[in-house]
N, C-alpha and C positions, 0 to 999 in steps of 0.2 A: 773849246779851245777851235778859235776861231778855221773856217774857210784856208786862205792862209795860210795858214799857221800848218795844217796836217796838208796840207802840201808837201808844204818846203819838208815837215814831219817825213814822212814817207820818198821822197824822192833821198835825201839822206842815208834812211837805211836804206834804199835801194845799193847805195854807194854810188848815183849817179849823177854827175855833173848839170846843173842847167842849161849847157850844151844837147850834152846827151837824151837826156829825154823829149827834148825838143827836136831832135830828128827821129827819137822811138814815135813821137806820136805828129812830125810833120809837118812843127808850128817854129816859128820863130823862139831864140833866147829869150828875144825879149820880152814876150807871149809869155813861160812860166816865170820871167823875171817879176811881171805885170799882180799873175794871180799868185807867187805869192811876197807881193809889197806886201809891210803890215799898216798905209792904209785906203786899202782893199781899194771897193767901187769895180774893178774885173774878175767874171769870175770867168771857169771855162763852158761849156753846157754841160747838161749832165751825159751828152752822149759822148763825151771829150774826158767828163770825167772818172766814167766808165772806161778808156782805153789809156785814164790817169792809174787807172788803180791794177786793172793789168801790168803793165808796165812794169810796178812800184811792186806791186806782190801781195796792194792790202786790200781789203773788203772796200767793193763799193759803199756797203751804208757808210761804215765809220767815215771811208772820204765824202762825205757827203753831207750825214746828217750833225755827223762824232757819234753816234749812236753806236753801243756797240765792243767786240773788238778789233786794233787795227790788222789781225791775221786773218785771213782771210781762209776758212774754214779746210784742213787735210786731214780730217778724225774723219771722213763720212761711210757709211756702214759701203766696202765691197758688194755688189752682185753677186757672187762665188755666198756669200754669208749671213748676208739677207735670205725674212722666211719669209715663210711659202705658208697662205692662206689660203683650204678648199672652201671655193664658197658653195 
């Protein structure tokens, strides 16, 4: 899946319009449209991709590379349940 498709997929799954995502990221709606364009060529910076991942609730790795799962891991081990090891 191309980066442009992953950006569009993450936005749609988050229930955001291009304008709403643009506002959340502090960019123009046309910038989001260019990122999602099938013609490609215009890509957000890695810093902007990180912001986009947070805004849409997807993992940065999936958004940036297509590897892994699109969903952010939410099944981490709470600190209270972690094991302590004596050195």
